[in-house]
C-alpha positions as CSV (number, residue, x, y, z in Angstrom):
1,M,29.1,60.1,88.1
2,R,27.8,57.5,85.8
3,Q,25.1,58.7,83.0
4,W,22.2,57.0,83.3
5,Q,20.6,56.2,80.2
6,T,16.7,54.7,79.1
7,Y,16.9,51.2,79.4
8,I,16.1,49.2,76.0
9,P,15.4,45.4,76.5
10,N,17.8,43.6,73.9
11,G,15.3,40.4,73.7
12,S,17.4,38.3,76.2
13,L,16.3,37.1,79.5
14,L,16.4,39.9,82.2
15,C,17.9,38.3,85.2
16,V,18.1,40.0,88.7
17,V,21.5,39.5,90.3
18,E,20.7,41.7,93.5
19,A,18.3,44.5,94.6
20,S,18.7,47.3,97.2
21,C,16.1,47.1,100.0
22,C,13.5,48.8,98.6
23,E,14.5,47.9,95.1
24,E,15.4,51.5,94.2
25,Y,18.3,49.9,92.3
26,I,18.7,46.6,90.7
27,L,21.6,44.7,89.5
28,C,20.8,42.7,86.5
29,N,22.1,40.2,83.9
30,E,20.9,40.4,80.4
31,G,22.3,38.4,77.9
32,G,25.9,37.8,79.1
33,E,26.1,41.9,80.0
34,H,25.4,43.4,83.6
35,F,24.2,46.8,84.3
36,I,22.5,48.6,87.3
37,R,18.4,49.4,86.6
38,R,16.4,52.1,88.6
39,Q,13.0,53.4,87.7
40,A,12.4,57.4,87.0
41,A,10.5,59.4,88.7
42,D,8.2,59.4,85.3
43,G,8.1,55.5,85.3
44,I,10.8,55.1,82.3
45,Y,13.4,52.5,83.8
46,E,16.8,53.6,83.3
47,E,20.3,52.0,83.0
48,T,24.2,52.5,84.2
49,A,27.3,50.7,83.8
50,R,26.1,48.0,81.3
51,G,29.1,45.8,80.4
52,P,31.5,43.3,82.1
53,Y,30.4,42.0,85.6
54,M,33.2,44.3,87.5
55,R,32.2,47.3,85.7
56,A,28.4,47.1,87.0
57,A,29.6,45.5,90.2
58,T,32.0,48.3,91.4
59,V,29.2,50.9,90.5
60,W,26.6,48.7,92.4
61,V,28.8,49.0,95.6
62,R,29.3,52.4,95.4
63,L,25.3,53.2,94.7
64,S,24.5,50.6,97.6
65,A,27.0,51.8,100.2
66,G,25.5,55.4,99.8
67,H,21.8,54.4,99.5
68,V,19.2,55.2,102.3
69,H,16.0,53.5,102.5
70,Q,13.0,55.7,101.1
71,R,11.3,55.5,104.1
72,E,14.0,56.2,106.5
73,A,14.8,59.6,104.1
74,A,11.1,60.6,104.7
75,S,11.3,60.3,108.5
């Protein structure tokens, strides 16, 4: 399991590469590094798998495969 840590912008332009259906998980690029970003319950953004595209993409595939849309989970 990946560790989530507080997202701290590095001053580069944040680009969204792909987002889950309800934007719970967002695959991002910032300054040439890729990572997954999410918003925690307290409103703070967190990130995981920062580094080359393949590292982040591998985690992205695992997270998105197990992701259930928040509204579907509530019903």
